[in-house]
Each structure stands twice: as C-alpha cells, then as structure tokens.
N, C-alpha and C positions, 0 to 999 in steps of 0.2 A: 636567383634573387629571392629572398625571404622577406615577408611582410608579416609582421606581428602586431595585431590590433588588440589592445587591453580592453576587452568588452566590459569588464568591471567597471572601469572608469566611464565608459560610455552610458552604461546603465545608470550608474550613479548620478552622472549629470543630467540625463533625461529625466530621472525622477526628482532631483533636487531643484532643477532649474526648467520648469515647464515651459518658460518663455523661449527657452534656446530653440532656435529653428535652423537646422542645417542649410536651409535655402537661402538664409541671409549671407553665407558664406560661399556657397555653390549654387548659383542660379540654374544650373543644368539638373539638379536633383529633381527627379520626377515622382519618387516614391512617397510613401506616408512619412512624414517627418518625425512621427511620434513612434514609429516601429523601429526598434533596435535592429532587427534583421534586415530591414530595407537600407537603413544607414550603414550597417556593416557591408553589405553587398555593393553598395555604391562605392564606399571607400575602396574596397579591394579592386573594383573595377577601374577606379581612378588610377591606382597604382599599376594595374596590369596594362592598361592602354598607354600609359606613359613610358613603358619600357622601350629602351633602344634597340636591344638585341632580342628579337623574338625567337631565335633559335635556343636560346638558353632557357632552362626550365624556370617557372614562376611558382613559388609555394607560399601559402599563407596559412597563418594559425590565428585563432581567437584565442587570447590568453586572459587570464586573470592573475595578476602578479601575486596575489596572496595565496594562490593554489600552487604550492610547491610541486605537486606531482604533475599537474599541467605543464610547468615550466620545464621539468625533467623531460617530459615527452617531447616537447619541442626541441630541446637541446639534443636529445638522442637522434631525432629526425634530422636536424642540421648536420651533427656529426656523421651520421650514415651517408647522408647526401654527398658530403665532402669526401668521405672515404671511397665512395663509388666513383666520384669523378676523378680522384687521383688514381685509382686503380685502372680505370678506363684509359686515362692518359698514358700510363705506364705500358699498358698493353699495345698501345699504338705506336711506341717508339721501337 
C-alpha cells in the first residue's frame, strides 16, 4: 500500500488558514496542530493503523505536486516495488 501526502498543500493551508485546526476533524490528534511534521506523522499513522492486511508492506511519501523530480522518485519507487513483487511471485511458482 502506498500513501502519498502532498505536503505542499498542507503547508500552504496551515500558512493561509491559521484558524484551521486538525483537532476539529480528528479528536484523537495529540500533537502540535501548528506543526506540519506532527500533522504529517499523525496522518501517516492513521493510514497505517487502518490497514487490514498487516503482512503487506506499507510505504508513504511526502510529495509536492509541483516538484516533478520528487514525483518521479515516487513513481520509480512504486514501479520498483511492483516489479519486485512480481518477480517474487514468479519465483514462487
């Protein structure tokens, strides 16, 4: 499972809308609601703990949609993981 969080959007929203408070939407958030890092880790943890199949790997990337090099790296990582899984599956047959 891959989780991609566009950190550019989060940062922009936190800077433009200082009244925005993640605790209004997630009452279990205990970090600093003004800290981008705390919000990012909380969201990743939400995705990770909601996974049904814990045996399968979980990867996450903080992305910025306007940074094309960053997006390329994410796609390369996804492609490599898919190829590795396919090769592993073929070798088991």
